[in-house]
N, C-alpha and C positions, 0 to 999 in steps of 0.2 A: 542094696545100692546098685543101680543099673549102670552097666559099663558104657562109656562114651564110644560110639562106633564110627568107623570111617564110612564115607558115602557108599562105597562098593559093598559094604556089609549090610546095607538096608535093602529090603525087597521092594519097598514103595514109600512114597511121600504123600502126606495128606494135609490139606488145609481145612480147618473147621471154623465156620462162623456160627457161634452158638447163640441160642435164644432160649426162652423159657419152655416153649412147647416143641420146638423142632430145631435141627441144626443142619445148615447147608454144608455139604462136603465137596471137595475137589481133590481127586486122587490121580497120581501119576506113578505108574510102575517103573522100576528101574529098567533102562534099556528100551523104553517106549516113549514116543513123543506125544501120544494121545492122552488127553486129560478127560477124566470121567467125573461128571457132576451128578450129585444125588442129594436126597433129603433124608435125614435120620430123625425119626420121632423120638422125643425125649421121654421114653419110658424104659424101665429096667429090662423089660422083655425085648423091646426093639433093639436096644443097645447090645444085649446078649446075642441076639440072632445075627446082627451085623458083625460083631466081633468074632463070632464063631465062623462065619463065612469068610472073613478076612484071614483068619488063621488057616483055614483049609486051602484057600486060594494060594497063599504064599508059603505054605508048608511050615508055618510057625516061625518063619524068619522075622527078624526085627522090622518094624514099620515105624517111620518117623512121623509124628503128628504135631502140627503147629496150631496153636489156639491162643486166644487173648485172655487166658486165665491161668492162675497158678493154684487156685483152690476153688471149691464150689462143687455142686452136684455132678457136673460133667467130668471134672477132674477126678473126683472120688470114684465115679463109675469106671473110668478108663484105667485108673491106676492099678486095678486088680488084675489086668491082663499083662502078663510078664513080657510079651513080645512087642508091646507098644512102648515107644520112647517119646515122651511128651516134651515139646519145646515151647514154653510159654513166652509170649511177646507182649510188650506194652501196647495197649490199644492206641496210644498216641503215635507209636511207630507205624502202625497200620494206616492210621489216618493221614499221616504225612506222606506215606508211600502212595496212598490213593490220590492225594492232592497233586502229587508230582505228575500223574498220568491222566487225571480227570480234573482239569482246572475249572470245570463247570460246577463242581461240588456235588455231582451225582453220586449216589450211594445205593448199593443193592447187596443183599446178603450173599447171593451166589458169586458176585464179582469180588466181594471181600474174602470169600473162601479161596478164590483164585489168587488174590494178592498174598494171602498168607502162605499158600503153596509156593508162590514165587519167592517170597522172603526165605522160606525154608530151603529152597533149591539153590539160591544164589548167595545167600548170606548166612548160611548155617554156621560158618566159622565164628560168627559174632554172637551166636545164640548158645545158651547153656541149657542142657536137658534138665528137666525137673528131677531133683534129687531130694525127696522128702526126708525130714529128720526121723528119728526113731518114734515109734508109736507113743512112748511115754512122754516125749517132748511135745509131740503134736497134740496129744490130749490135754496136756497142761497148758499149751498155748491157747487152745480154744477156751479152756476154763477161765483163764485170767482175763481174756478178752470179753467173755460173756459177763464175768463179774464186773468189769469196768462199765459195761453198758447198763447193768443193773444199778450201779452207783449213780450213773447219769439219770436213770429213771427215778431213783430216790430223790435226787436233787430237784428234778422237775416236779415231782409230787409235793415235795416240801414247799417249793415256791408257789404252787397253786393253792396249797392249803393255807399258807401264810396270807396269800392274797384274799381268799374268801373270808378268813377269820377277821381280817381288818375291816370287813364290811359290817360285822355285827358283834364280834367278840374279841377285840384287839388285846385285852388284858392278858389273855392266856399266853400270848407270845412273849410277854414280859416275865411271866411266872416260870416259863420253861425256855431256857436259852438253847438247850439241846433238843431238837425236835425230831431227830431221826432215831427215836428210842421207843421201846415198848411202853415205857412210863407215859410218854406223851400220847401215844395211840390209845392206851387204856383210859387215860383221863378224859379224852374227848369222846370216846365211846360211851363212857358212863355219864359224863356231864357235857353235852355238846353246846350248851348255852350258859350264859352267866346266870340267868334265872334258875336253871336247874342246879348249878353248883352252890348257889347261895342258899338253897333249901337244905343242903346237906349239913348234918351236925358236925361240930368240931371233932368229936371222937371218930366219926366215920372217915373224915378226911385224914386224920392221923393214922388210922389203921390202913388206909389206902397207901399212904406214903411209906409206912413201915413195911407193908407187904411188897413194895417195890424197892426195898433196900435203901431207902432214903433215911439215913440215921442222924443227920444234922438237925438238932432241935431248932437252931436258929433259922435255918432255911425253911423248915416246916412252918414255923411261926410266921415268917415273912409271907409265905404263900397264903396261909390261912387268913392272916390279917388283911392281905391284899384282896382276897376273895370277898371278905365281909364288907370291906370299905369301897369296893368297886361300884361304879355307876354305869348303867347300861348306855352304850353308844346310841342305840336306837331301840324303840319299843314297837316299831312297825313290823307287824307279822308278815307283811308282804315282802319284807327283806329277810327276816329271821327264818321263816319256814323253809324257803328254798335253799338258803345258805346252810342251814342245819343239815338238810338232806344231802347236799353236795359234800359237806364236811365229812359226814359218815361214809359216803362212798369213797372219798379220797383217803380217809384213814384206813378203810378196809384194804385198799390197794397198797398203801404204804406198809401196812402190816405184812402183807404177802411178800413184798420186795425185801423187807428187812429179814424175814425168815429165809428167803432164798439166798441172800448175801451171806448169812450165817452158815448155811449148808455148803455154799461154794467155798467159803473160807476153810471149813473143816476138810473138805475133799482136796482142795489145793494144797493145804499144809501136809496132808497125808501123802499125796503123790510126790510133792517136792522133796520131802524128807527121804523118800526112798531112792531118789536119784543120786548117783555117785558124785556128781558135781555140785550138789546143793551146798556142801560145806564151803565152797569157794565164794558163795554169795550171802550165806546166812548171817555172817558177822560183819558185813560191810557197814560202814558208818551211816546210820539213818535208814538202812534198807527195811528192817522190820519184817513182820509176817506177810505184808501185802506186796512190797516192792522186791523182796528177795526172790520169790518165785518168778516174778516178771523179768528180773534180770537174768535168771537162769534160762528162761525161754528166749530172751533177746540174744544170748550167745549160742544157745543150743548145745548139741553134742557132736557137731561136724566140724572138727578143728581144721580140716583142709578146706573149708568153705571160703575162708578169707586168707589171702596171702600175707596180709599185714593189717595193722590197726587202721591204717588209712582207708582200706576197703570197707571196713565196718562203719567208719565215720561217715563216709560218703553214702553208703547204702542206707544208713539210719537217718540221713538228712541233717546230721550235726555239722558236718563240714560245709562251709559256704561254697558258693559257685563263683568262679572267677571268669570274667569275660574280657578279652583283649582284642582290640582292633586298631591297628595303626598305633597312634600315640595315646589312644584312649584305653582305660582299664577301669573296670568296676567289679565290686564284690557284693553279692546279694544273697539273700536267704534262699535255701534250696526248697523249691515248691513241691517237686515230685519225689516222694519217698513214702515208705510205710509210716503213716502218721502215728499209729499206736506205738510203734517201736521208738520213734523219736520222742514221743510223749513219755515213755518209760524212762529214758535216759535223762530227760529234762527234769521230770518230777523227782527222780531220785537225787540228782545233783543238787536241786534246791534243798532237799532234806539233809543232805550231807553237810551243808554249810553249818548246821547247828551241832554236828557230831564229829567233825574232823577239824583239827587245828589248822592244818595247811589249807584245806578247802575254804575255810572261813577267811583266812588271810588272803588267799588268791581272789576270792569274790570281792573283798574290800579293796584290793589293789585295782581290780578292773573298774569298780565304781569310782575310785579316786581318779581314774583316767578319763572319767566322763561317760562311761558305758551305762546304758540303762540296766535295770534289774534283769530283764529277760536276756539281753546280750551278754551280761556277765555270767548268768547261769548257763547259757549255751557254751560259752568259752570254757567254763568249768567242766561241763559234760564232755567237751572235746578232749580235755586233759584226762578226765577219768577213764574214758574209753581206752586210751593208750595204756594206762596203768593196768586196768582190768584185763585187757587183751593179753598182756604178758603173763599175768597171774593165771589166766585161763589156759593159755598154751602150755605153761609149765606145770599146771595142776597144783599150784601153790597158793594158799589163802593169802589175802592181802594183809600186810603188817605195816601200820603207819610208821613205826619207828625205823623200819628198814627203808621206807621211802624217804623219810627225812634225812637219814644218813646218806642216801644216794644224792639228794639235793645238795647236801653240804660238800660231798666229795666232788661233785661237778662244778661247784662254785656257782650254783644257780642263782639268778637274781631274786627268785622267789624266796630262797633260803635267807638271803641278805635282808629281804623285806621282813621275813619272819623274825630274824634276830633283832632288827631295828624296832619292830612293833612291840617286842617283849621287853 
């Protein structure tokens, strides 16, 4: 963890406007009014040469760097230098700062680097230095995010596959309700058309289903009878041939994605279970093997990061934004926040409704007040964060009976609602 330093302890301040292939720099040494502009090529070798020269010039003393990133290749490259203290800023902050002094809308990379240097020099008291979590949490964080993207790929492939099958082989969609399975992929690989599967013997189909652990004789019979009785949607080879080819291509991709998701699940479970805080999230209502590691990552292992639960509620985008001006007041959805973090809390809160007595009652109470499903789930997530924040700070697993007794002791309206509903 890098120590937060006073201004006089820094040797220099640098603003960086990053890009894919090069970065514009603006440097000002302490005690000097002159600003130096330069360009840094985005290669490991160029960054190493630049960092080494910077270390020699300032004798290894701390250097403050402002940039519009909190992760990515440039951040990863600079984080390995212990004398650099990174101050990430929101790109919108730089844009608004630019508009304040360039009403024409002009924008240029060197001038943006100067703006970031200006923000660092004059408003550093409002900036927080980058303080990465432990390597274990950061690795797990990337894994659960990558897994979620793979799930998105799976959904897109399934949708494309369903769309093309409706063109020439719609019956297979009725025979297999679960299409994100090896069974579905293997079936289409072996029999990509209705004509092909209708040529198969009954014994061949039965062996196929048995080999894929389908033990229900009723289900097997239904599928086989459906296959034998099916009528082709079209016999036009101009439709069937290209559709079959695309089906095989999509199935191959889907198979790879399913395998990758399984591999991620194994690695995530292994790494999450090794973490000392995992027990705080493993038994949460509705968390399960997918959401428990995501909740662990959402809280992390830096307990000093949030002063109170409200800080996390705001950062995650669960707390709404209030605007007041004169006699007018409005409350609206928080647009700017880490979307994946908010998604984690919302998805888990929706799951908890089916596994937690009070969560279900709270959700029903909000719905009875006229709230939409999403609004009720967000309100539940807001409440859950306060509960989990205390459990996380105290390193004490959540216990529903303890929480219900606390509601009763405080005379909470929710407890009265629970008592009335039962």
